[in-house]
PDB file of N, H, CA, C and O in Angstrom:
ATOM      1  N   MET A   1     130.558 123.964 104.669  1.00  0.00           N
ATOM      2  CA  MET A   1     129.744 124.004 105.865  1.00  0.00           C
ATOM      3  C   MET A   1     129.184 122.614 106.173  1.00  0.00           C
ATOM      4  O   MET A   1     129.517 122.027 107.203  1.00  0.00           O
ATOM      5  N   PHE A   2     128.333 122.083 105.286  1.00  0.00           N
ATOM      6  H   PHE A   2     128.063 122.560 104.449  1.00  0.00           H
ATOM      7  CA  PHE A   2     127.790 120.747 105.491  1.00  0.00           C
ATOM      8  C   PHE A   2     128.611 119.669 104.779  1.00  0.00           C
ATOM      9  O   PHE A   2     128.432 118.481 105.047  1.00  0.00           O
ATOM     10  N   ALA A   3     129.497 120.069 103.886  1.00  0.00           N
ATOM     11  H   ALA A   3     129.642 121.034 103.668  1.00  0.00           H
ATOM     12  CA  ALA A   3     130.248 119.102 103.089  1.00  0.00           C
ATOM     13  C   ALA A   3     130.960 118.060 103.946  1.00  0.00           C
ATOM     14  O   ALA A   3     130.840 116.870 103.651  1.00  0.00           O
ATOM     15  N   PRO A   4     131.697 118.441 104.993  1.00  0.00           N
ATOM     16  CA  PRO A   4     132.384 117.410 105.784  1.00  0.00           C
ATOM     17  C   PRO A   4     131.445 116.415 106.473  1.00  0.00           C
ATOM     18  O   PRO A   4     131.855 115.307 106.818  1.00  0.00           O
ATOM     19  N   VAL A   5     130.211 116.806 106.667  1.00  0.00           N
ATOM     20  H   VAL A   5     129.877 117.706 106.387  1.00  0.00           H
ATOM     21  CA  VAL A   5     129.244 115.899 107.294  1.00  0.00           C
ATOM     22  C   VAL A   5     128.776 114.848 106.292  1.00  0.00           C
ATOM     23  O   VAL A   5     128.610 113.681 106.647  1.00  0.00           O
ATOM     24  N   PHE A   6     128.562 115.259 105.041  1.00  0.00           N
ATOM     25  H   PHE A   6     128.696 116.207 104.753  1.00  0.00           H
ATOM     26  CA  PHE A   6     127.978 114.367 104.045  1.00  0.00           C
ATOM     27  C   PHE A   6     128.987 113.774 103.077  1.00  0.00           C
ATOM     28  O   PHE A   6     128.735 112.722 102.489  1.00  0.00           O
ATOM     29  N   ILE A   7     130.122 114.431 102.902  1.00  0.00           N
ATOM     30  H   ILE A   7     130.327 115.286 103.379  1.00  0.00           H
ATOM     31  CA  ILE A   7     131.129 113.952 101.965  1.00  0.00           C
ATOM     32  C   ILE A   7     132.347 113.530 102.769  1.00  0.00           C
ATOM     33  O   ILE A   7     133.076 114.367 103.301  1.00  0.00           O
ATOM     34  N   THR A   8     132.558 112.225 102.852  1.00  0.00           N
ATOM     35  H   THR A   8     131.966 111.545 102.420  1.00  0.00           H
ATOM     36  CA  THR A   8     133.683 111.703 103.618  1.00  0.00           C
ATOM     37  C   THR A   8     134.418 110.655 102.792  1.00  0.00           C
ATOM     38  O   THR A   8     133.828 109.995 101.937  1.00  0.00           O
ATOM     39  N   TRP A   9     135.685 110.516 103.053  1.00  0.00           N
ATOM     40  H   TRP A   9     136.165 111.052 103.747  1.00  0.00           H
ATOM     41  CA  TRP A   9     136.484 109.490 102.402  1.00  0.00           C
ATOM     42  C   TRP A   9     136.478 108.259 103.299  1.00  0.00           C
ATOM     43  O   TRP A   9     136.721 108.382 104.500  1.00  0.00           O
ATOM     44  N   PRO A  10     136.209 107.081 102.754  1.00  0.00           N
ATOM     45  CA  PRO A  10     136.143 105.877 103.597  1.00  0.00           C
ATOM     46  C   PRO A  10     137.528 105.448 104.077  1.00  0.00           C
ATOM     47  O   PRO A  10     138.534 105.686 103.409  1.00  0.00           O
ATOM     48  N   ASN A  11     137.560 104.812 105.249  1.00  0.00           N
ATOM     49  H   ASN A  11     136.742 104.619 105.792  1.00  0.00           H
ATOM     50  CA  ASN A  11     138.820 104.255 105.741  1.00  0.00           C
ATOM     51  C   ASN A  11     139.125 102.960 104.980  1.00  0.00           C
ATOM     52  O   ASN A  11     138.300 102.488 104.198  1.00  0.00           O
ATOM     53  N   GLU A  12     140.318 102.387 105.212  1.00  0.00           N
ATOM     54  H   GLU A  12     140.988 102.771 105.848  1.00  0.00           H
ATOM     55  CA  GLU A  12     140.755 101.188 104.477  1.00  0.00           C
ATOM     56  C   GLU A  12     139.771 100.032 104.583  1.00  0.00           C
ATOM     57  O   GLU A  12     139.490  99.354 103.594  1.00  0.00           O
ATOM     58  N   GLU A  13     139.251  99.810 105.780  1.00  0.00           N
ATOM     59  H   GLU A  13     139.479 100.360 106.584  1.00  0.00           H
ATOM     60  CA  GLU A  13     138.301  98.711 105.988  1.00  0.00           C
ATOM     61  C   GLU A  13     137.035  98.923 105.160  1.00  0.00           C
ATOM     62  O   GLU A  13     136.535  97.991 104.529  1.00  0.00           O
ATOM     63  N   LYS A  14     136.528 100.133 105.165  1.00  0.00           N
ATOM     64  H   LYS A  14     136.933 100.890 105.677  1.00  0.00           H
ATOM     65  CA  LYS A  14     135.311 100.458 104.400  1.00  0.00           C
ATOM     66  C   LYS A  14     135.576 100.356 102.894  1.00  0.00           C
ATOM     67  O   LYS A  14     134.722  99.882 102.146  1.00  0.00           O
ATOM     68  N   VAL A  15     136.761 100.800 102.449  1.00  0.00           N
ATOM     69  H   VAL A  15     137.455 101.185 103.058  1.00  0.00           H
ATOM     70  CA  VAL A  15     137.114 100.693 101.029  1.00  0.00           C
ATOM     71  C   VAL A  15     137.084  99.240 100.585  1.00  0.00           C
ATOM     72  O   VAL A  15     136.530  98.933  99.529  1.00  0.00           O
ATOM     73  N   GLU A  16     137.662  98.349 101.358  1.00  0.00           N
ATOM     74  H   GLU A  16     138.112  98.599 102.216  1.00  0.00           H
ATOM     75  CA  GLU A  16     137.675  96.926 101.002  1.00  0.00           C
ATOM     76  C   GLU A  16     136.252  96.352 100.943  1.00  0.00           C
ATOM     77  O   GLU A  16     135.934  95.565 100.052  1.00  0.00           O
ATOM     78  N   LYS A  17     135.416  96.745 101.880  1.00  0.00           N
ATOM     79  H   LYS A  17     135.675  97.385 102.603  1.00  0.00           H
ATOM     80  CA  LYS A  17     134.029  96.273 101.887  1.00  0.00           C
ATOM     81  C   LYS A  17     133.286  96.761 100.641  1.00  0.00           C
ATOM     82  O   LYS A  17     132.552  95.998 100.014  1.00  0.00           O
ATOM     83  N   ILE A  18     133.476  98.019 100.290  1.00  0.00           N
ATOM     84  H   ILE A  18     134.072  98.640 100.800  1.00  0.00           H
ATOM     85  CA  ILE A  18     132.821  98.586  99.103  1.00  0.00           C
ATOM     86  C   ILE A  18     133.346  97.910  97.839  1.00  0.00           C
ATOM     87  O   ILE A  18     132.562  97.541  96.965  1.00  0.00           O
ATOM     88  N   LYS A  19     134.665  97.746  97.737  1.00  0.00           N
ATOM     89  H   LYS A  19     135.301  98.046  98.447  1.00  0.00           H
ATOM     90  CA  LYS A  19     135.253  97.093  96.561  1.00  0.00           C
ATOM     91  C   LYS A  19     134.720  95.675  96.400  1.00  0.00           C
ATOM     92  O   LYS A  19     134.398  95.262  95.286  1.00  0.00           O
ATOM     93  N   ASN A  20     134.621  94.926  97.490  1.00  0.00           N
ATOM     94  H   ASN A  20     134.882  95.261  98.395  1.00  0.00           H
ATOM     95  CA  ASN A  20     134.080  93.562  97.424  1.00  0.00           C
ATOM     96  C   ASN A  20     132.627  93.564  96.977  1.00  0.00           C
ATOM     97  O   ASN A  20     132.206  92.690  96.218  1.00  0.00           O
ATOM     98  N   GLY A  21     131.860  94.543  97.444  1.00  0.00           N
ATOM     99  H   GLY A  21     132.202  95.253  98.060  1.00  0.00           H
ATOM    100  CA  GLY A  21     130.464  94.642  97.031  1.00  0.00           C
ATOM    101  C   GLY A  21     130.323  94.946  95.549  1.00  0.00           C
ATOM    102  O   GLY A  21     129.506  94.325  94.869  1.00  0.00           O
ATOM    103  N   PHE A  22     131.104  95.891  95.037  1.00  0.00           N
ATOM    104  H   PHE A  22     131.768  96.396  95.589  1.00  0.00           H
ATOM    105  CA  PHE A  22     131.071  96.198  93.604  1.00  0.00           C
ATOM    106  C   PHE A  22     131.484  94.975  92.791  1.00  0.00           C
ATOM    107  O   PHE A  22     130.863  94.655  91.778  1.00  0.00           O
ATOM    108  N   PHE A  23     132.534  94.296  93.242  1.00  0.00           N
ATOM    109  H   PHE A  23     133.038  94.556  94.065  1.00  0.00           H
ATOM    110  CA  PHE A  23     133.023  93.140  92.496  1.00  0.00           C
ATOM    111  C   PHE A  23     131.986  92.019  92.462  1.00  0.00           C
ATOM    112  O   PHE A  23     131.790  91.393  91.421  1.00  0.00           O
ATOM    113  N   SER A  24     131.324  91.762  93.581  1.00  0.00           N
ATOM    114  H   SER A  24     131.483  92.271  94.427  1.00  0.00           H
ATOM    115  CA  SER A  24     130.327  90.685  93.610  1.00  0.00           C
ATOM    116  C   SER A  24     129.124  91.005  92.729  1.00  0.00           C
ATOM    117  O   SER A  24     128.452  90.103  92.230  1.00  0.00           O
ATOM    118  N   TYR A  25     128.862  92.278  92.545  1.00  0.00           N
ATOM    119  H   TYR A  25     129.408  93.011  92.950  1.00  0.00           H
ATOM    120  CA  TYR A  25     127.705  92.690  91.730  1.00  0.00           C
ATOM    121  C   TYR A  25     128.060  92.786  90.254  1.00  0.00           C
ATOM    122  O   TYR A  25     127.258  92.409  89.399  1.00  0.00           O
ATOM    123  N   SER A  26     129.264  93.293  89.943  1.00  0.00           N
ATOM    124  H   SER A  26     129.915  93.599  90.637  1.00  0.00           H
ATOM    125  CA  SER A  26     129.567  93.624  88.555  1.00  0.00           C
ATOM    126  C   SER A  26     130.812  92.950  87.997  1.00  0.00           C
ATOM    127  O   SER A  26     131.038  93.011  86.788  1.00  0.00           O
ATOM    128  N   THR A  27     131.615  92.321  88.812  1.00  0.00           N
ATOM    129  H   THR A  27     131.432  92.271  89.794  1.00  0.00           H
ATOM    130  CA  THR A  27     132.913  91.733  88.478  1.00  0.00           C
ATOM    131  C   THR A  27     133.932  92.776  88.006  1.00  0.00           C
ATOM    132  O   THR A  27     134.898  92.416  87.333  1.00  0.00           O
ATOM    133  N   PHE A  28     133.745  94.044  88.336  1.00  0.00           N
ATOM    134  H   PHE A  28     132.960  94.337  88.883  1.00  0.00           H
ATOM    135  CA  PHE A  28     134.766  95.074  88.101  1.00  0.00           C
ATOM    136  C   PHE A  28     135.677  95.106  89.319  1.00  0.00           C
ATOM    137  O   PHE A  28     135.207  95.380  90.423  1.00  0.00           O
ATOM    138  N   PRO A  29     136.966  94.832  89.148  1.00  0.00           N
ATOM    139  CA  PRO A  29     137.860  94.819  90.305  1.00  0.00           C
ATOM    140  C   PRO A  29     138.263  96.222  90.757  1.00  0.00           C
ATOM    141  O   PRO A  29     138.347  97.144  89.947  1.00  0.00           O
ATOM    142  N   ASN A  30     138.510  96.372  92.050  1.00  0.00           N
ATOM    143  H   ASN A  30     138.441  95.623  92.709  1.00  0.00           H
ATOM    144  CA  ASN A  30     139.084  97.580  92.652  1.00  0.00           C
ATOM    145  C   ASN A  30     138.246  98.850  92.475  1.00  0.00           C
ATOM    146  O   ASN A  30     138.801  99.947  92.420  1.00  0.00           O
ATOM    147  N   VAL A  31     136.948  98.719  92.389  1.00  0.00           N
ATOM    148  H   VAL A  31     136.497  97.828  92.434  1.00  0.00           H
ATOM    149  CA  VAL A  31     136.060  99.881  92.268  1.00  0.00           C
ATOM    150  C   VAL A  31     135.462 100.172  93.635  1.00  0.00           C
ATOM    151  O   VAL A  31     134.906  99.278  94.273  1.00  0.00           O
ATOM    152  N   PHE A  32     135.571 101.415  94.088  1.00  0.00           N
ATOM    153  H   PHE A  32     136.022 102.141  93.570  1.00  0.00           H
ATOM    154  CA  PHE A  32     134.927 101.777  95.354  1.00  0.00           C
ATOM    155  C   PHE A  32     134.161 103.080  95.261  1.00  0.00           C
ATOM    156  O   PHE A  32     133.893 103.725  96.275  1.00  0.00           O
ATOM    157  N   GLY A  33     133.809 103.469  94.043  1.00  0.00           N
ATOM    158  H   GLY A  33     134.027 102.945  93.220  1.00  0.00           H
ATOM    159  CA  GLY A  33     132.986 104.659  93.861  1.00  0.00           C
ATOM    160  C   GLY A  33     132.403 104.673  92.463  1.00  0.00           C
ATOM    161  O   GLY A  33     132.880 103.979  91.565  1.00  0.00           O
ATOM    162  N   ALA A  34     131.370 105.469  92.294  1.00  0.00           N
ATOM    163  H   ALA A  34     130.983 106.033  93.023  1.00  0.00           H
ATOM    164  CA  ALA A  34     130.727 105.565  90.986  1.00  0.00           C
ATOM    165  C   ALA A  34     130.097 106.939  90.839  1.00  0.00           C
ATOM    166  O   ALA A  34     129.756 107.601  91.819  1.00  0.00           O
ATOM    167  N   ILE A  35     129.953 107.344  89.595  1.00  0.00           N
ATOM    168  H   ILE A  35     130.229 106.806  88.798  1.00  0.00           H
ATOM    169  CA  ILE A  35     129.271 108.590  89.263  1.00  0.00           C
ATOM    170  C   ILE A  35     128.155 108.232  88.300  1.00  0.00           C
ATOM    171  O   ILE A  35     128.363 107.458  87.366  1.00  0.00           O
ATOM    172  N   ASP A  36     126.975 108.786  88.517  1.00  0.00           N
ATOM    173  H   ASP A  36     126.806 109.415  89.276  1.00  0.00           H
ATOM    174  CA  ASP A  36     125.845 108.535  87.632  1.00  0.00           C
ATOM    175  C   ASP A  36     125.094 109.834  87.444  1.00  0.00           C
ATOM    176  O   ASP A  36     125.254 110.774  88.222  1.00  0.00           O
ATOM    177  N   GLY A  37     124.293 109.884  86.432  1.00  0.00           N
ATOM    178  H   GLY A  37     124.163 109.121  85.800  1.00  0.00           H
ATOM    179  CA  GLY A  37     123.511 111.081  86.161  1.00  0.00           C
ATOM    180  C   GLY A  37     122.162 110.741  85.573  1.00  0.00           C
ATOM    181  O   GLY A  37     121.951 109.645  85.054  1.00  0.00           O
ATOM    182  N   THR A  38     121.261 111.685  85.659  1.00  0.00           N
ATOM    183  H   THR A  38     121.433 112.575  86.080  1.00  0.00           H
ATOM    184  CA  THR A  38     119.940 111.523  85.073  1.00  0.00           C
ATOM    185  C   THR A  38     119.390 112.893  84.721  1.00  0.00           C
ATOM    186  O   THR A  38     119.823 113.904  85.272  1.00  0.00           O
ATOM    187  N   HIS A  39     118.448 112.923  83.814  1.00  0.00           N
ATOM    188  H   HIS A  39     118.097 112.101  83.366  1.00  0.00           H
ATOM    189  CA  HIS A  39     117.783 114.172  83.454  1.00  0.00           C
ATOM    190  C   HIS A  39     116.476 114.280  84.232  1.00  0.00           C
ATOM    191  O   HIS A  39     115.741 113.302  84.370  1.00  0.00           O
ATOM    192  N   ILE A  40     116.203 115.447  84.725  1.00  0.00           N
ATOM    193  H   ILE A  40     116.801 116.242  84.613  1.00  0.00           H
ATOM    194  CA  ILE A  40     114.948 115.730  85.420  1.00  0.00           C
ATOM    195  C   ILE A  40     114.145 116.664  84.534  1.00  0.00           C
ATOM    196  O   ILE A  40     114.561 117.792  84.270  1.00  0.00           O
ATOM    197  N   ASN A  41     112.989 116.193  84.075  1.00  0.00           N
ATOM    198  H   ASN A  41     112.651 115.277  84.289  1.00  0.00           H
ATOM    199  CA  ASN A  41     112.152 117.017  83.203  1.00  0.00           C
ATOM    200  C   ASN A  41     111.655 118.249  83.941  1.00  0.00           C
ATOM    201  O   ASN A  41     111.278 118.176  85.111  1.00  0.00           O
ATOM    202  N   ILE A  42     111.660 119.383  83.246  1.00  0.00           N
ATOM    203  H   ILE A  42     111.967 119.442  82.296  1.00  0.00           H
ATOM    204  CA  ILE A  42     111.186 120.648  83.807  1.00  0.00           C
ATOM    205  C   ILE A  42     110.268 121.323  82.796  1.00  0.00           C
ATOM    206  O   ILE A  42     110.263 120.975  81.615  1.00  0.00           O
ATOM    207  N   LEU A  43     109.501 122.277  83.267  1.00  0.00           N
ATOM    208  H   LEU A  43     109.504 122.559  84.226  1.00  0.00           H
ATOM    209  CA  LEU A  43     108.755 123.132  82.345  1.00  0.00           C
ATOM    210  C   LEU A  43     109.745 124.051  81.644  1.00  0.00           C
ATOM    211  O   LEU A  43     110.759 124.438  82.226  1.00  0.00           O
ATOM    212  N   ALA A  44     109.457 124.395  80.415  1.00  0.00           N
ATOM    213  H   ALA A  44     108.634 124.081  79.942  1.00  0.00           H
ATOM    214  CA  ALA A  44     110.363 125.259  79.659  1.00  0.00           C
ATOM    215  C   ALA A  44     110.515 126.602  80.376  1.00  0.00           C
ATOM    216  O   ALA A  44     109.517 127.248  80.694  1.00  0.00           O
ATOM    217  N   PRO A  45     111.754 127.025  80.631  1.00  0.00           N
ATOM    218  CA  PRO A  45     111.953 128.322  81.283  1.00  0.00           C
ATOM    219  C   PRO A  45     111.624 129.461  80.318  1.00  0.00           C
ATOM    220  O   PRO A  45     111.584 129.265  79.103  1.00  0.00           O
ATOM    221  N   HIS A  46     111.394 130.627  80.861  1.00  0.00           N
ATOM    222  H   HIS A  46     111.426 130.786  81.847  1.00  0.00           H
ATOM    223  CA  HIS A  46     111.054 131.788  80.022  1.00  0.00           C
ATOM    224  C   HIS A  46     112.244 132.233  79.176  1.00  0.00           C
ATOM    225  O   HIS A  46     112.073 132.604  78.014  1.00  0.00           O
ATOM    226  N   ASP A  47     113.431 132.198  79.741  1.00  0.00           N
ATOM    227  H   ASP A  47     113.570 131.897  80.684  1.00  0.00           H
ATOM    228  CA  ASP A  47     114.630 132.650  79.031  1.00  0.00           C
ATOM    229  C   ASP A  47     115.475 131.463  78.595  1.00  0.00           C
ATOM    230  O   ASP A  47     115.630 130.495  79.340  1.00  0.00           O
ATOM    231  N   HIS A  48     116.016 131.541  77.394  1.00  0.00           N
ATOM    232  H   HIS A  48     115.889 132.327  76.789  1.00  0.00           H
ATOM    233  CA  HIS A  48     116.964 130.547  76.873  1.00  0.00           C
ATOM    234  C   HIS A  48     116.410 129.128  76.910  1.00  0.00           C
ATOM    235  O   HIS A  48     117.086 128.201  77.356  1.00  0.00           O
ATOM    236  N   GLN A  49     115.182 128.965  76.440  1.00  0.00           N
ATOM    237  H   GLN A  49     114.633 129.718  76.078  1.00  0.00           H
ATOM    238  CA  GLN A  49     114.556 127.641  76.441  1.00  0.00           C
ATOM    239  C   GLN A  49     115.404 126.594  75.728  1.00  0.00           C
ATOM    240  O   GLN A  49     115.467 125.439  76.150  1.00  0.00           O
ATOM    241  N   GLU A  50     116.058 127.010  74.641  1.00  0.00           N
ATOM    242  H   GLU A  50     116.007 127.948  74.299  1.00  0.00           H
ATOM    243  CA  GLU A  50     116.836 126.064  73.839  1.00  0.00           C
ATOM    244  C   GLU A  50     118.005 125.466  74.615  1.00  0.00           C
ATOM    245  O   GLU A  50     118.474 124.377  74.282  1.00  0.00           O
ATOM    246  N   ALA A  51     118.477 126.157  75.636  1.00  0.00           N
ATOM    247  H   ALA A  51     118.096 127.041  75.907  1.00  0.00           H
ATOM    248  CA  ALA A  51     119.603 125.660  76.425  1.00  0.00           C
ATOM    249  C   ALA A  51     119.197 124.503  77.334  1.00  0.00           C
ATOM    250  O   ALA A  51     120.064 123.828  77.889  1.00  0.00           O
ATOM    251  N   TYR A  52     117.916 124.264  77.494  1.00  0.00           N
ATOM    252  H   TYR A  52     117.211 124.812  77.043  1.00  0.00           H
ATOM    253  CA  TYR A  52     117.434 123.233  78.407  1.00  0.00           C
ATOM    254  C   TYR A  52     116.821 122.042  77.680  1.00  0.00           C
ATOM    255  O   TYR A  52     116.187 121.195  78.310  1.00  0.00           O
ATOM    256  N   VAL A  53     116.999 121.967  76.366  1.00  0.00           N
ATOM    257  H   VAL A  53     117.513 122.655  75.854  1.00  0.00           H
ATOM    258  CA  VAL A  53     116.442 120.850  75.596  1.00  0.00           C
ATOM    259  C   VAL A  53     117.472 119.732  75.558  1.00  0.00           C
ATOM    260  O   VAL A  53     118.608 119.942  75.132  1.00  0.00           O
ATOM    261  N   ASN A  54     117.072 118.536  76.008  1.00  0.00           N
ATOM    262  H   ASN A  54     116.149 118.366  76.354  1.00  0.00           H
ATOM    263  CA  ASN A  54     117.991 117.399  76.006  1.00  0.00           C
ATOM    264  C   ASN A  54     117.947 116.672  74.669  1.00  0.00           C
ATOM    265  O   ASN A  54     117.218 117.076  73.763  1.00  0.00           O
ATOM    266  N   ARG A  55     118.716 115.614  74.545  1.00  0.00           N
ATOM    267  H   ARG A  55     119.309 115.286  75.281  1.00  0.00           H
ATOM    268  CA  ARG A  55     118.817 114.898  73.267  1.00  0.00           C
ATOM    269  C   ARG A  55     117.516 114.244  72.832  1.00  0.00           C
ATOM    270  O   ARG A  55     117.363 113.882  71.666  1.00  0.00           O
ATOM    271  N   LYS A  56     116.583 114.091  73.753  1.00  0.00           N
ATOM    272  H   LYS A  56     116.708 114.385  74.701  1.00  0.00           H
ATOM    273  CA  LYS A  56     115.289 113.504  73.407  1.00  0.00           C
ATOM    274  C   LYS A  56     114.242 114.558  73.103  1.00  0.00           C
ATOM    275  O   LYS A  56     113.084 114.232  72.840  1.00  0.00           O
ATOM    276  N   GLY A  57     114.650 115.839  73.139  1.00  0.00           N
ATOM    277  H   GLY A  57     115.591 116.104  73.353  1.00  0.00           H
ATOM    278  CA  GLY A  57     113.737 116.918  72.795  1.00  0.00           C
ATOM    279  C   GLY A  57     112.904 117.439  73.947  1.00  0.00           C
ATOM    280  O   GLY A  57     111.990 118.235  73.731  1.00  0.00           O
ATOM    281  N   HIS A  58     113.194 117.009  75.170  1.00  0.00           N
ATOM    282  H   HIS A  58     113.936 116.362  75.346  1.00  0.00           H
ATOM    283  CA  HIS A  58     112.466 117.464  76.355  1.00  0.00           C
ATOM    284  C   HIS A  58     113.268 118.546  77.067  1.00  0.00           C
ATOM    285  O   HIS A  58     114.497 118.562  77.003  1.00  0.00           O
ATOM    286  N   HIS A  59     112.575 119.438  77.739  1.00  0.00           N
ATOM    287  H   HIS A  59     111.576 119.424  77.792  1.00  0.00           H
ATOM    288  CA  HIS A  59     113.259 120.399  78.596  1.00  0.00           C
ATOM    289  C   HIS A  59     113.622 119.690  79.893  1.00  0.00           C
ATOM    290  O   HIS A  59     112.773 119.066  80.530  1.00  0.00           O
ATOM    291  N   SER A  60     114.894 119.791  80.279  1.00  0.00           N
ATOM    292  H   SER A  60     115.584 120.298  79.762  1.00  0.00           H
ATOM    293  CA  SER A  60     115.334 119.111  81.494  1.00  0.00           C
ATOM    294  C   SER A  60     116.590 119.774  82.043  1.00  0.00           C
ATOM    295  O   SER A  60     117.247 120.576  81.379  1.00  0.00           O
ATOM    296  N   ILE A  61     116.895 119.405  83.286  1.00  0.00           N
ATOM    297  H   ILE A  61     116.361 118.753  83.825  1.00  0.00           H
ATOM    298  CA  ILE A  61     118.190 119.720  83.876  1.00  0.00           C
ATOM    299  C   ILE A  61     118.834 118.397  84.239  1.00  0.00           C
ATOM    300  O   ILE A  61     118.147 117.398  84.453  1.00  0.00           O
ATOM    301  N   GLN A  62     120.158 118.397  84.307  1.00  0.00           N
ATOM    302  H   GLN A  62     120.716 119.208  84.133  1.00  0.00           H
ATOM    303  CA  GLN A  62     120.847 117.147  84.613  1.00  0.00           C
ATOM    304  C   GLN A  62     121.280 117.127  86.064  1.00  0.00           C
ATOM    305  O   GLN A  62     121.752 118.127  86.604  1.00  0.00           O
ATOM    306  N   LEU A  63     121.113 115.973  86.685  1.00  0.00           N
ATOM    307  H   LEU A  63     120.730 115.160  86.247  1.00  0.00           H
ATOM    308  CA  LEU A  63     121.536 115.730  88.045  1.00  0.00           C
ATOM    309  C   LEU A  63     122.647 114.698  88.013  1.00  0.00           C
ATOM    310  O   LEU A  63     122.483 113.636  87.413  1.00  0.00           O
ATOM    311  N   GLN A  64     123.786 114.992  88.651  1.00  0.00           N
ATOM    312  H   GLN A  64     123.920 115.856  89.138  1.00  0.00           H
ATOM    313  CA  GLN A  64     124.859 114.011  88.762  1.00  0.00           C
ATOM    314  C   GLN A  64     125.098 113.693  90.217  1.00  0.00           C
ATOM    315  O   GLN A  64     125.046 114.566  91.084  1.00  0.00           O
ATOM    316  N   VAL A  65     125.363 112.417  90.470  1.00  0.00           N
ATOM    317  H   VAL A  65     125.405 111.709  89.766  1.00  0.00           H
ATOM    318  CA  VAL A  65     125.559 111.937  91.832  1.00  0.00           C
ATOM    319  C   VAL A  65     126.827 111.100  91.889  1.00  0.00           C
ATOM    320  O   VAL A  65     127.111 110.309  90.990  1.00  0.00           O
ATOM    321  N   CYS A  66     127.573 111.287  92.951  1.00  0.00           N
ATOM    322  H   CYS A  66     127.342 111.929  93.682  1.00  0.00           H
ATOM    323  CA  CYS A  66     128.778 110.455  93.185  1.00  0.00           C
ATOM    324  C   CYS A  66     128.492 109.514  94.328  1.00  0.00           C
ATOM    325  O   CYS A  66     129.354 108.720  94.705  1.00  0.00           O
TER     326      CYS A  66
END
């Protein structure tokens, strides 16, 4: 429904611009996308609390972004 509005594939010109930007920042060639993640701390849920404990011992959920 909203995916085509927010998730689009760049055209050739945009790909080159993105690749040049990544290269100037990191010296990684031919990169035009990235995936990252972070943990968001939450209060312990009532059910299955152990399933939400991260490696640092905090209750959290993970957010991934492309």
